[in-house]
N, C-alpha and C positions, 0 to 999 in steps of 0.2 A: 504493500501499499504506501506507505512513506508520504512525507509533505512537503509541500516548498511553497513560495510565493505566487506560483503559479495555479494553485487549488484556488478553489470559489472560497470565500468567508464563511458559507455554510458548514463547509467541512470542516475547516477548521475550527470554527466554532463548538461543534458537536465533539471533539476531541479534546478534554482537558489538558493535553499535555500541550497539545497545540495553539489551545486557547491561551495558555499562561506564556509563550513565548510571544503572542502576537501582545497580550496585554500590556507586558512588560514594556513595550514601545508604543502601546497606544491605549492606553488606561482606559476602560470603559468598552472594551471592544465586544465583551459578553453581555453589560449591563447596559447602556445606553440605547433606549427605544430606536433612536436614530438610526442605529447600525442595520435594524431588521430591511431598512430601504435599499442597503449595499449588501446583502448577504449573496445576491445572486452573482457579484461581480468577483473576479480574482482579486488577492491582495495585491498582485501587481498593478491591476488596471485603479484599484482604490488608492493607491499609493501616487496614481498620476494627476488626483486631483488636489487643489492648492490646499484645501483644508486639512489634508493627511501629510503636511511638509514633514513629521517624524517620522512617519513611515519609510517616506522616501528616503529621506537621510540615511536610514539603518536598513534599506531594504537587503543588502549584502549580507549584514550579521543576521538578519530574521531570516533568511532563506537558507543559511548555515546552519543555524538552531534547529529550525524545522526539519531538515533533512537529517540532522543528527538523531532525530528520533526513533527508537527502533520498535518494530514490531511487539 
């Protein structure tokens, strides 16, 4: 299975380990009601929006941490 920034936010939010990685760089990833609107986007696409600058700035680190999650 594995995870990466090319996975949809919905997939990442469903796994507690992946959600914790994303939440480290984007607090509220799983708790902010507005996130429901972007769950169909990949994390890479979400990071392209100006409001997600912190995600964009840390995209490589997030990707590495997500890929390090083992089954």
